[in-house]
N, C-alpha and C positions, 0 to 999 in steps of 0.2 A: 793766520789770515793771508790769503794770496793777494799779491799786488802785481800789477803790470805797469811798468813805467816806460813810456815812449819817449823817443828823442830823435832829432834829425830833421824835423820839418823846417820850413822857411820859405823865402822868396827866391825864385830862380827864373831866368829867362827861358822862353820857349826853345826847346832843343837841349836844354841843360839836364843835369843829373842831380839826384839827391839819394841818400841812403837813410832809411828809417830803421831804428832799432827798438826792440821791445824786450825789456828784461823782466823776467818773472822772479818773484821772491816768495818765501813762505815755505811751510812744510808740505811739499807736494810729493805724493807717492808716485803718481803717474799722470801723464797728460796725453790726450789723444792727438790733438792737432792745435796748431797755432795759425792764426790768419790775420789778414789785414782787410778792413772794411773802410769805406769812405762815404761821406755824406756831404753833398754840395747844397748850398742854400736852396730851399724849396723842393728838394728832391729826397727820395727815400735812401736810407742807408743801403749800400750794395757791397757785395763781396768783391774784393780786388784779387786776392790770392790767398791760398791756404796750403799748409804743408803738414803732413801727418808725421807721427813719430818715426815711421819707417821711410820718410822722405818722399812719400807720394805727394804730387803737387797738382793744384787746380788753379787756373787763371781765368779771369774774366776775358771775354773776347777782345774787349777794348784795350787791354794792356799786353796781350800776348806778343812776344817778340821784343817788348820794350822793358818789362819789369821782370825781375827775378826774385823769388823768395827762397830763403835758405835759413837753416837754424843750426845753432851750436847747442847740442843737448847737454854737454858738460857745463855750459854756462846758463842753461835754461833761457836762452835768448833767441829771438827770431829777428830776421832782417828782411827788409824789402829794398832792393836796389832798383831805383827808378831811372831809366835812361830815356833820352829823346822825349822829354816831358812836353806836354801840350797844354794850352790854356784850359781845355776841358778836363784836365786832371786836377784842377783846383778844387780843393775840398778839405774837410777835416778828416784825417785818417785815424782810425781806431784799431788798436790791437785787440785780438780776441784769443782766449785760451779755451779750448773746447774739451768737455768731459774730463775735468780735472778732479782727481781723487785726492782728498785730504782726510784728516781725521774727522772732519765734519761731514764727510760724504762726497757725493758727486755733484759738480756744478760747473757752469760756464762763468768766465770772468772777462771784464772789459777794462781797457786802459782809459785814461782821461781824454785822449785825443790829441793830435798834433796838427797844426795848420800847415797845409802845403798850398802855396800860391804860385801859379805859373803866369808870367806876363808875356804878352804877345809882342 
C-alpha cells in the first residue's frame, strides 16, 4: 500500500519561508510525477507545482519565482521550498503522486494535507 506523508507546514509571517516534504512509502515500481496542490477555504484545489521523474517542472503562475519543487528519487521524497510567502498562499497543501505502478496496478495517490498559514 502506498502512503504519502507530508510535513513542514505551519504559521509564518508574510515574506517568510517554509519547506514542505512528502515522503512516499510502499512497494512502488515506478512513479511518473510528484506534485503539490493546495486548497484554500471556499476555493477549488489547484496545482502549485509538479516534477516528473526526469525532473521536468511545472509551476502555477502565482508561485513562479518564489517556490521551488525538487525531489530525491533515492528517498522517494519530494520537497516544496516556499519563499517570500504571501497571505494568499494560505491553504492546505496536498502532496500528489501521479501514475504510480505497484503490484496492484496503476493509480494516483494523495497525502493527508498540511496547513500553511501566512500572516500579514
